[in-house]
C-alpha positions as CSV (number, residue, x, y, z in Angstrom):
1,M,10.2,-31.4,-25.3
2,T,10.0,-28.1,-26.8
3,E,8.0,-25.2,-25.1
4,K,8.6,-22.9,-28.3
5,Y,6.0,-20.1,-27.6
6,F,5.5,-20.3,-23.9
7,S,7.2,-21.5,-20.3
8,F,6.1,-24.0,-18.0
9,N,6.0,-21.3,-15.5
10,D,3.3,-19.3,-17.4
11,T,-0.1,-19.6,-16.2
12,L,-3.1,-20.9,-18.1
13,F,-4.4,-17.4,-18.4
14,E,-1.1,-16.0,-19.7
15,I,-0.8,-18.5,-22.5
16,T,-4.4,-18.4,-23.5
17,E,-4.5,-14.4,-23.4
18,K,-1.4,-14.4,-25.7
19,Y,-2.4,-17.3,-28.0
20,P,-6.3,-17.5,-27.8
21,Q,-6.3,-20.5,-30.2
22,T,-5.1,-22.7,-27.5
23,I,-8.4,-22.2,-25.5
24,E,-9.9,-25.0,-27.8
25,V,-7.1,-27.2,-27.0
26,F,-7.5,-26.7,-23.0
27,K,-11.2,-27.0,-23.4
28,A,-11.3,-30.3,-25.4
29,N,-8.4,-32.0,-23.1
30,G,-9.7,-31.7,-19.5
31,F,-9.8,-28.1,-18.8
32,P,-13.3,-27.1,-19.6
33,Q,-13.4,-24.1,-17.4
34,M,-11.0,-22.2,-19.8
35,G,-13.9,-21.9,-22.2
36,D,-15.7,-19.5,-19.6
37,E,-14.1,-16.2,-19.5
38,E,-14.7,-15.7,-16.0
39,K,-13.3,-18.7,-14.9
40,R,-10.4,-18.5,-17.2
41,K,-9.4,-15.6,-15.5
42,S,-9.9,-16.6,-12.1
43,F,-8.9,-20.3,-12.2
44,G,-6.2,-19.6,-15.4
45,K,-4.5,-16.9,-13.3
46,S,-4.0,-19.2,-10.3
47,I,-2.1,-22.0,-11.9
48,S,0.9,-22.6,-14.0
49,L,0.7,-24.8,-16.9
50,S,3.4,-27.3,-15.1
51,T,1.1,-27.5,-12.0
52,A,-1.9,-28.2,-14.1
53,L,-0.4,-31.1,-16.2
54,S,1.1,-32.4,-13.1
55,F,-1.8,-32.2,-11.0
56,Q,-4.0,-34.1,-13.4
57,N,-1.0,-36.6,-14.1
58,R,-0.9,-35.3,-17.8
59,D,1.9,-36.3,-20.5
60,P,3.7,-32.9,-20.7
61,D,5.1,-33.9,-24.1
62,A,1.8,-34.7,-25.8
63,F,0.1,-31.7,-24.2
64,V,3.0,-29.3,-25.2
65,R,2.8,-30.6,-28.7
66,L,-1.0,-30.0,-28.9
67,L,-0.6,-26.2,-27.9
68,N,2.5,-25.7,-30.1
69,R,0.6,-27.3,-33.1
70,S,-2.6,-25.1,-32.1
71,I,-0.3,-21.9,-32.6
72,D,1.1,-23.3,-35.5
73,K,-2.3,-24.2,-37.1
74,E,-2.6,-21.6,-39.8
75,L,0.7,-22.9,-41.3
76,L,-0.1,-26.6,-40.8
77,G,-3.8,-26.3,-41.4
78,E,-4.3,-29.0,-38.8
79,D,-7.4,-29.7,-36.4
80,V,-5.2,-29.7,-33.0
81,T,-8.0,-30.2,-30.8
82,L,-8.3,-34.0,-31.8
83,S,-12.1,-33.6,-30.6
84,E,-13.8,-32.3,-33.9
85,E,-15.2,-34.3,-36.5
86,H,-12.7,-35.7,-39.0
87,S,-13.9,-35.6,-42.6
88,S,-14.0,-38.4,-44.9
89,R,-11.7,-38.2,-47.9
90,N,-13.9,-40.4,-50.1
91,G,-17.4,-41.4,-50.4
92,D,-17.6,-43.6,-47.4
93,S,-16.0,-43.8,-44.1
94,V,-16.2,-45.5,-40.6
95,K,-17.9,-43.2,-38.2
96,V,-16.6,-43.3,-34.4
97,T,-18.2,-41.3,-31.6
98,G,-17.8,-41.2,-27.9
99,L,-16.2,-39.8,-24.8
100,L,-12.6,-40.6,-23.3
101,P,-11.6,-40.3,-19.8
102,C,-9.7,-37.0,-19.4
103,P,-6.4,-38.5,-17.9
104,V,-5.9,-40.6,-20.8
105,R,-7.6,-39.0,-23.6
106,I,-4.3,-37.3,-25.4
107,P,-2.2,-40.8,-25.5
108,L,-5.3,-42.7,-26.6
109,L,-6.0,-40.3,-29.4
110,E,-2.3,-40.2,-30.4
111,A,-2.4,-44.1,-30.7
112,F,-5.7,-43.9,-32.5
113,E,-4.3,-41.4,-35.0
114,R,-1.3,-43.7,-35.8
115,F,-3.9,-46.6,-36.2
116,K,-6.2,-44.5,-38.3
117,E,-3.3,-43.3,-40.8
118,D,-2.4,-47.0,-41.3
119,F,-5.9,-48.2,-41.6
120,S,-6.9,-45.5,-44.0
121,R,-3.9,-46.4,-46.1
122,R,-4.3,-49.9,-46.2
123,K,-8.2,-50.0,-46.6
124,N,-8.9,-46.8,-48.5
125,L,-11.5,-46.0,-46.0
126,D,-11.2,-43.0,-43.8
127,I,-12.3,-43.0,-40.1
128,Q,-14.5,-39.9,-39.3
129,Y,-14.6,-39.5,-35.5
130,E,-15.6,-37.3,-32.4
131,L,-14.0,-38.5,-29.4
132,K,-14.2,-35.7,-26.8
133,A,-13.2,-35.6,-23.1
134,A,-15.4,-37.0,-20.7
135,S,-15.5,-33.7,-19.0
136,M,-17.7,-32.3,-21.9
137,G,-20.5,-34.5,-20.9
138,L,-22.9,-36.6,-23.1
139,D,-25.2,-33.8,-24.0
140,W,-23.4,-33.1,-27.3
141,V,-24.1,-36.8,-28.2
142,K,-27.8,-36.8,-27.1
143,Q,-28.5,-33.7,-29.0
144,N,-27.3,-35.2,-32.4
145,L,-29.1,-38.3,-31.8
146,S,-32.4,-37.2,-29.9
147,D,-34.5,-37.2,-33.1
148,V,-32.7,-40.0,-35.2
149,E,-34.7,-42.9,-36.1
150,D,-32.9,-44.4,-39.2
151,S,-30.0,-46.5,-37.7
152,E,-27.9,-45.7,-40.8
153,L,-27.5,-42.2,-39.6
154,I,-26.1,-43.1,-36.3
155,P,-22.2,-43.8,-36.0
156,D,-20.7,-47.2,-36.4
157,L,-19.1,-47.2,-33.0
158,F,-19.7,-45.6,-29.7
159,I,-17.2,-45.4,-26.7
160,S,-18.5,-44.1,-23.2
161,A,-18.5,-44.9,-19.6
162,G,-21.6,-45.2,-17.5
163,F,-25.3,-46.3,-18.1
164,D,-27.1,-43.2,-19.0
165,L,-26.9,-43.3,-22.9
166,F,-26.7,-46.6,-23.9
167,F,-29.5,-48.0,-21.9
168,D,-32.2,-45.5,-22.5
169,E,-34.5,-46.6,-25.0
170,K,-35.3,-43.2,-25.9
171,K,-31.6,-42.7,-26.8
172,I,-29.3,-45.3,-28.2
173,G,-30.9,-48.0,-26.2
174,K,-33.8,-48.1,-28.9
175,F,-31.0,-49.1,-31.2
176,K,-29.6,-51.8,-29.2
177,K,-33.0,-53.2,-28.8
178,A,-33.5,-53.4,-32.2
179,G,-30.5,-55.7,-32.6
180,I,-28.3,-53.2,-34.4
181,F,-25.2,-53.5,-32.0
182,R,-23.2,-56.7,-31.3
183,D,-20.3,-57.4,-28.9
184,E,-17.3,-58.3,-31.2
185,L,-14.6,-58.6,-28.5
186,D,-13.1,-62.0,-29.0
187,Y,-11.0,-62.4,-26.0
188,A,-10.0,-65.8,-25.4
189,K,-10.4,-65.4,-21.6
190,E,-11.2,-62.9,-19.0
191,N,-8.9,-60.6,-17.3
192,G,-7.7,-62.2,-13.7
193,T,-8.8,-58.7,-12.1
194,F,-12.5,-59.4,-12.9
195,R,-12.3,-63.2,-12.6
196,G,-15.7,-64.4,-11.3
197,Y,-17.5,-60.7,-11.7
198,G,-19.1,-61.7,-15.1
199,L,-18.4,-58.6,-17.1
200,K,-19.1,-60.2,-20.4
201,D,-22.8,-59.0,-21.9
202,P,-24.5,-62.8,-21.9
203,R,-26.9,-61.3,-24.6
204,G,-24.0,-60.1,-26.8
205,H,-24.8,-56.4,-27.3
206,Y,-22.4,-54.6,-25.2
207,S,-18.4,-54.7,-25.3
208,M,-16.8,-53.5,-22.1
209,I,-13.2,-52.3,-22.5
210,G,-12.1,-51.2,-19.1
211,V,-14.0,-49.7,-16.0
212,V,-13.8,-46.7,-13.6
213,P,-13.7,-47.7,-10.0
214,A,-15.2,-45.2,-7.3
215,V,-13.2,-45.2,-4.2
216,F,-13.2,-43.0,-0.9
217,L,-10.7,-40.2,-0.1
218,V,-10.9,-39.5,3.5
219,N,-10.1,-36.0,5.2
220,T,-8.8,-37.4,8.6
221,Q,-8.4,-34.0,10.0
222,E,-12.3,-33.6,9.3
223,L,-13.4,-37.1,10.7
224,G,-13.0,-35.8,14.4
225,D,-13.8,-39.1,16.7
226,R,-15.6,-40.7,13.9
227,P,-14.1,-44.0,12.5
228,V,-12.4,-44.0,8.9
229,P,-15.4,-45.3,6.7
230,R,-14.3,-48.7,5.0
231,S,-17.4,-49.6,3.2
232,W,-20.4,-48.1,1.3
233,A,-22.5,-49.3,4.3
234,D,-20.5,-47.0,6.6
235,I,-21.0,-44.1,4.2
236,L,-24.7,-44.3,4.9
237,E,-24.3,-44.3,8.6
238,P,-25.8,-41.3,10.2
239,A,-22.5,-40.5,11.5
240,Y,-21.7,-39.1,8.0
241,E,-24.7,-37.1,7.5
242,N,-23.6,-33.7,5.6
243,S,-20.2,-34.9,5.4
244,V,-19.5,-36.5,2.1
245,S,-18.5,-34.9,-1.5
246,L,-20.2,-37.0,-4.3
247,P,-19.4,-36.6,-8.1
248,V,-23.0,-35.4,-9.0
249,G,-21.8,-33.6,-11.9
250,D,-20.1,-36.6,-13.3
251,F,-23.1,-38.4,-14.7
252,D,-21.6,-41.5,-15.6
253,L,-19.9,-42.2,-12.3
254,F,-22.8,-40.7,-10.2
255,N,-25.5,-42.9,-12.1
256,A,-23.3,-45.9,-11.2
257,I,-23.1,-45.2,-7.8
258,L,-26.8,-44.6,-7.4
259,L,-27.8,-47.7,-9.0
260,N,-25.3,-49.9,-7.0
261,I,-26.7,-48.3,-3.9
262,H,-30.3,-49.0,-4.9
263,K,-29.5,-52.5,-5.7
264,N,-27.6,-53.3,-2.4
265,F,-29.4,-51.0,0.0
266,G,-32.6,-50.2,-1.6
267,S,-34.6,-46.9,-1.9
268,E,-33.7,-46.1,1.8
269,G,-30.1,-46.5,0.9
270,V,-30.4,-43.8,-2.0
271,R,-32.2,-41.5,0.5
272,K,-29.3,-41.8,3.3
273,L,-26.7,-41.1,0.3
274,G,-28.6,-37.7,-0.4
275,L,-28.3,-37.0,3.6
276,S,-24.7,-37.6,3.4
277,L,-24.2,-35.0,0.7
278,L,-21.9,-32.0,1.9
279,D,-20.7,-30.7,-1.5
280,S,-20.6,-31.7,-5.2
281,L,-17.0,-31.3,-6.4
282,H,-15.0,-32.2,-9.6
283,P,-12.3,-34.9,-8.6
284,A,-9.6,-32.4,-9.2
285,Q,-11.3,-30.3,-6.5
286,M,-11.8,-32.8,-4.3
287,V,-8.0,-33.8,-4.0
288,K,-7.7,-30.0,-2.8
289,S,-10.6,-30.1,-0.4
290,E,-8.5,-30.1,2.6
291,H,-7.4,-26.8,1.8
292,K,-11.0,-25.4,1.5
293,R,-11.9,-22.9,4.3
294,I,-15.4,-23.9,4.9
295,R,-17.5,-26.9,4.2
296,R,-14.9,-29.3,4.0
297,P,-15.9,-32.9,3.3
298,A,-14.6,-35.7,5.8
299,V,-15.2,-38.2,2.7
300,T,-15.0,-37.6,-1.0
301,I,-16.1,-40.3,-3.7
302,M,-13.9,-40.4,-6.6
303,P,-12.4,-42.3,-9.6
304,Y,-9.4,-44.2,-8.2
305,F,-7.0,-42.4,-10.7
306,F,-7.5,-39.1,-8.6
307,T,-6.3,-40.6,-5.2
308,K,-2.9,-41.1,-6.8
309,T,-2.7,-37.2,-7.0
310,V,-2.8,-36.8,-3.4
311,K,0.5,-35.3,-2.1
312,E,2.5,-37.4,0.5
313,G,2.0,-36.3,4.0
314,S,-1.4,-35.0,3.3
315,S,-4.2,-35.4,5.7
316,M,-6.1,-37.2,2.8
317,E,-6.2,-41.2,3.0
318,A,-7.4,-43.1,0.2
319,V,-9.8,-46.0,1.0
320,W,-10.7,-49.0,-1.4
321,P,-13.9,-49.9,0.0
322,R,-14.0,-53.4,1.4
323,D,-17.3,-54.3,-0.3
324,G,-16.0,-53.3,-3.5
325,A,-15.2,-50.3,-5.7
326,I,-18.2,-49.2,-7.5
327,L,-17.7,-49.9,-11.2
328,S,-18.8,-47.5,-14.2
329,P,-18.0,-49.6,-17.1
330,I,-16.5,-48.1,-20.1
331,F,-18.6,-49.6,-22.9
332,M,-18.3,-50.0,-26.7
333,L,-21.1,-50.4,-29.2
334,S,-20.8,-51.5,-32.7
335,K,-23.1,-52.0,-35.3
336,V,-23.5,-55.4,-36.8
337,N,-24.1,-54.2,-40.4
338,R,-20.6,-52.6,-40.2
339,R,-18.7,-55.4,-38.8
340,D,-16.5,-56.2,-41.9
341,E,-15.5,-52.5,-42.1
342,I,-14.9,-51.8,-38.4
343,K,-13.6,-55.0,-37.1
344,E,-10.0,-53.7,-37.0
345,V,-11.4,-50.3,-35.4
346,I,-12.8,-52.8,-32.8
347,D,-9.8,-54.7,-32.2
348,F,-7.8,-51.3,-31.7
349,F,-10.0,-50.1,-28.8
350,A,-9.9,-53.6,-27.4
351,S,-6.1,-54.1,-27.9
352,R,-3.5,-54.6,-25.3
353,E,-2.0,-51.2,-26.3
354,V,-5.1,-49.2,-25.5
355,G,-5.7,-51.6,-22.4
356,E,-2.3,-50.4,-21.0
357,I,-3.0,-47.0,-21.6
358,L,-6.2,-47.0,-19.6
359,A,-4.9,-49.2,-17.0
360,H,-1.3,-47.8,-16.5
361,G,-2.0,-44.2,-17.5
362,G,-5.4,-43.7,-16.0
363,L,-5.6,-46.4,-13.5
364,F,-9.0,-47.5,-15.2
365,P,-8.5,-51.4,-15.2
366,S,-8.8,-53.1,-18.6
367,T,-10.7,-56.2,-19.5
368,N,-8.1,-57.2,-22.1
369,P,-6.8,-60.3,-20.5
370,E,-3.0,-59.7,-21.6
371,V,-3.1,-56.4,-19.5
372,D,-1.8,-56.4,-15.9
373,N,-3.9,-53.9,-14.1
374,H,-1.5,-53.7,-11.2
375,L,-4.1,-54.1,-8.6
376,D,-3.6,-56.3,-5.4
377,D,-5.5,-59.6,-5.4
378,D,-7.6,-58.2,-2.3
379,R,-9.2,-55.4,-4.5
380,S,-12.8,-56.2,-5.0
381,F,-15.5,-54.5,-6.9
382,M,-19.2,-53.9,-6.7
383,W,-20.6,-54.6,-10.2
384,L,-24.4,-54.3,-10.8
385,G,-24.3,-57.7,-13.0
386,W,-26.2,-58.4,-16.2
387,D,-29.0,-60.2,-14.4
388,Y,-29.9,-57.1,-12.7
389,I,-29.3,-54.8,-15.4
390,Y,-31.5,-56.6,-17.5
391,S,-34.2,-57.1,-15.1
392,I,-34.7,-53.3,-14.5
393,D,-35.7,-50.3,-16.7
394,V,-32.3,-48.7,-16.3
395,A,-33.2,-45.3,-17.4
396,E,-36.4,-45.4,-15.2
397,T,-34.5,-46.7,-12.3
398,I,-31.9,-43.7,-12.5
399,S,-34.9,-41.3,-12.6
400,Q,-36.1,-42.7,-9.9
401,C,-32.9,-42.8,-7.8
402,E,-32.4,-39.1,-8.8
403,M,-35.7,-38.1,-7.3
404,L,-35.0,-40.1,-4.0
405,F,-31.5,-38.5,-3.8
406,N,-32.9,-35.1,-4.5
407,E,-35.9,-35.4,-2.1
408,S,-33.7,-36.4,0.8
409,I,-31.4,-33.3,0.1
410,E,-34.4,-30.8,0.2
411,E,-35.6,-32.8,3.4
412,A,-32.4,-32.1,5.2
413,V,-32.5,-28.4,4.2
414,H,-35.7,-27.8,5.5
415,T,-35.1,-29.5,8.8
């Protein structure tokens, strides 16, 4: 590993101040706050590169290579953010769009770049892609697709977690309803981690390559005489009102939580979830919440990955809910009429290599049956189920849940 232009002890602010071209690399790879001048100064001055990478469990070698290449960009002529749209070299191309989980985005893109180079050479067909960090949100996808009516103008393959985009018939859902997409995963069996959960879409539209499990991180110092919550039912108890931090800004995961609470506990459950809200934090902030001077949550709900960044000896205790970690699926949608051109691309994202990056690098369990997800047999999941998904209007249900959730918060404020 060669630092070349900077030291691991340099702060993010020092690096970006000296080399402004690195700002885009930080923004595109899990540090979106670096794009805001004020946050870049406040946040960036308070954390070294070494601490930032270790805190988010980043691969130092891969990240340093990206930073070094960004500084070398004028000489190399490369796009080092690995997030902008890559141009086709010939008249045709395969178009791939989506969001990748931040903790594993760099290794996934490095593996994809290797695949892309070999694919393009053998097929004489370039891959044009935008695969941004999940922290960037779906707004950029929605903006590009909101007025598109011709399926030929949409990308050939989409990847993203959650339900917001793919099931809304005013968005990509309208193309799914028209039969544009088809599940092309050809696993011979299911991964043992998910045996009996029925993750495969029986109607053959959606492919699922992995999941993001939501679990609890409990601050035992803040609990007082309250018991450690062990289930989602516990979280909804009056004892935890105004005590829980929820990933409200993480729409993919938060919408999955809302839908599962609504399915299992009804509208009243969603209302109680709103009453439980103390704060909305990014998972990286949640892990450090024991150091907040005021408004410290007793419980934070977060992706399983971030519980592994808690320091040993901390007052924070990770809890896998006994009624199951709520799942936000990592979906892949592929166009039927481009099957011949994109089948190898589909197979790449469904491969053991990608599955192990997800499961081992990010603790996002893979559906590939050849991947060992390294989870104990007693780890259960709360999954919506396809029968339920197809029995409701997902987008409308999310909207109703958000309204109930927000109303309960407003009521709590005024009482």
